[in-house]
N, C-alpha and C positions, 0 to 999 in steps of 0.2 A: 764889826757889825755886818751881817749878811744883807745883801740888797733885797733878797726875798727869801722867806721861809714859810712854807705851807705844810701843815700837818693834818692828818686825819680827814682828808677831803672825801666826802660822799656826795656825789652829784647825780641827779636824776633828770631824765626827760620823761615827764609824766610818771608812769609807774615803772619805767625801765631804769634800773640801777646801773649807771655807767661807770662811775669812779668808786672804787672800794678802798677807803682809808688811804688815799694817795698822799704821799709827802714828797716834797721837792725843795731843794735849796739852791739859790744862786749866790755865789760868793761875790762880794763887792769887787768891781774892777776885773772880773773874769768872764769868760764865755762858757756857758753851760748848754749842752745840747740834750734834747729829749727825743729819743728814737722809739720806733715801734711800727708794727704792721698797720696797714689801712684798717681803720675801725678799732684800733687798740685803745683809744681814749686820749690821744695827744692833743687834738684841737679842743676837746672838752676840758682838758686840764687848763689850757690857756684861757678859755672862756670863763672858767671858775675863778682864775686868778685875777682877771681884770673886771669882773662883775657882770659879764654878759649872760652867764648862766650860773647864778650863785649856788654854791654848795648848800645842801641842807644841814650838814654838820661839818665841823673842821674849822681851821683857823688859817688866815692868810695874813702874814706880817710883811710889810714892805718898808724897808729902811726903819725898822723898829716900831712901826705904827700898825695897829690892828686895822686892816682894811677889808676884813671878811664881810662879804655881801654889801660892800660899798658900791654906789652907782659908778658906772664906767668913767663919767666925767670927773668924779672925785679921785679915782685911781690915777687918771691922767694928770690932774692937778698936783698929785703927790710925787710926780716925776717919772711916770711910766709912759713910754711911747709904744704903741701896738701897731704892728704891720699884719693885717689879717690875711688869711688864705684867700686867694682870688682877687687880691689887690684893692678892690672897692674904691677906685678913684671915681671922680665925677666925669662921666663920658662926654657931657655936653659943654664942659668948661675947658678952656685952654690950659696948657701946662702951667703958664704963669698964674692963672686964676686958681688952679688947684693948689698951687704953692702958697697962695694968699689966704686960704681957708683957715689954717691953724692960727690960733691966737699967739701973738709974739710973746716969747718968754726970754729972759736974759740968758745969754750963753754964747758959745762960739758959732752956732749954726744960724745962718741967715740965708736969704735967697742968693746973694752973691757967692757965698761959699758952696751952696748947692750946685750952682752952675759951674763953679770951678771943679767940684768933685765929679759932677755928672755933665760933662760937656755936651753929651748927646741931648740932654734936656734943654740946654740953652739953644741948641740948633733948632729944636722943635717947640720952642716956648709959645709960639702962636698957634700951634696945632691943637685941635681938640683931643681930649683924652681917648676917645674912641678911635682916633686916627693913628695912635701909637702902636708899635709892636708889643708883643708880650713882655719882652725884656725891658723896653722903655717904660711900660706901665709899672713893672716891678720896681724899677729905679725911682719912678715918681712916687710910688707908695712909700718906699723907704725914706725918700727925701722929705716927704710931708711929715712923717713921724719925727725925723731928726730936727725939723724946724721947731718942735716943742722943746728942744734942748733937754731931753729926758735924762735922768740918771740911770734908768733901767730901760733897755730896748728889748721888746719881745717880738719875735718874728715867727710867723706860722707858714711853713713851707715856701720860703722865698725862691727856691730853685725850681719849683714845680712847673713842668712844661717848657722849660727853657733849654736852649742849646748849650753845650759845654762851654763855649766861648763866653756866653752871657753869665753862666753860673760862676765862672772864674771871677768876673767883674763884681758880681753880687757879694761873693765871699771876701773879696779884697776889701770891699767897703765895710763889711761886718768887722773884719780885723782892724780896720782903721778906727772904728768907734771904740774898740777896746784900747787902742793906743791913746785915744783922747780921754781915757779914764772911765768910760761908760761900762756898765754891767750889761751883759747880754744873755737872754734866754732864747735859744734857737730850736724850733721844731723842724725836723728834716727827715726825708727819706733817703737823701743822698748821704749814706752813712760815711763813706770814706772822706768825702770833702768836708763834712761837718766836723768829724773827729780830728782832722788835720789842724783845724783852727781853734779847737775847743780845749779848755782846761779840765772840765768835768763832764760826765755823761750820766744820763739816766735812761733806762729802758722800761717802757710800759707795755704790758701784755694783758689783754682782756680786762682793762680797767684797774689792774693791780701793778704797782711799781715792782718790777721783777729784778732789777739790778741797778746799782749805783756805784760810782767810783771815778777814777781818773780816766780821761779820754785815752791816754796812752795805754792803760791797762786793757780797755775794751778793744782798742785797735789791735792789740796783740792776740786777742782771743777771737779768731775768725769763726770758730764753731759757734760761739755764743752770738756773734753778730748775725749769722745766718739763721740760727734757731729762734732768737728772740726778736731781732729787728726785721727778720724776713726780707733782708735786702742782700744784694750781691756784694761780695767782698772785692769785686773787681775794682781796680784803681782807675779813677778818672784821670785822663791825661790833661794836665793843665800847662801845656807848653805854649810856645808862641806861634805854632803852626795853626792856621785857621783854614778849615776846609770850605769848599764852595757851599756845601750844605749849611754850614754854620753861618756863613755870610747871608745866605738867603733867609735863614731863620731870624737873624737879627733884624732884617729889613722887612720881614713879612708883617701883615696886619696881625693884630692880637688874636683874632679869631683863628688864625692859621697855626699859631704856636702855643696858645694858652689853653 
């Protein structure tokens, strides 16, 4: 069974037709990445899948159940965790209180494990959300979704605006969720980093799904990456060397890096 299978999605904002017969599949226990230029329809695809912007036509199956146009809370109850673009944490609540917002669901993820996985959050647990750096806010947003113990985790641009040091940590955590048996759908503009950890890839262009296949096949086709994803094929360096600029970015207020 696939974790998610969407077919024929046509989504509109008012009279503007954004998605055109879009289809996407997430294999159970695998990481799938969705790539594309700014404005290509990536975030709209995710919003269509989780019920925030329901498609006018098409079908969304999640773990074999038809969830087309279901309310977001019903999608979440069916085992989907969503990390939105822009983090959307509660700025006036402490880290600890942000983590207590999700309803407890049975599974391996609890606040103790969050602090073990994100030691930086434990250090800052009494800080308000607005006092965190961009990287810390992203970690908090991911942690909050994991506390739902989802079977499918959907992330929208988790590396956006973050220094390479923090991107490395975010992608390490995404890989860990796969090791725990979770299925992952990742929307990214950091093409190289996302393909390195993904099993499958889709490329969307002007609201049309333009390519699908294995991540390794797309990684090998640098011309397609540049023409369809509109992103640099340059490799991000994920070594253990941390520059002073990256250290400053990690400790900077969110407004400085996000």
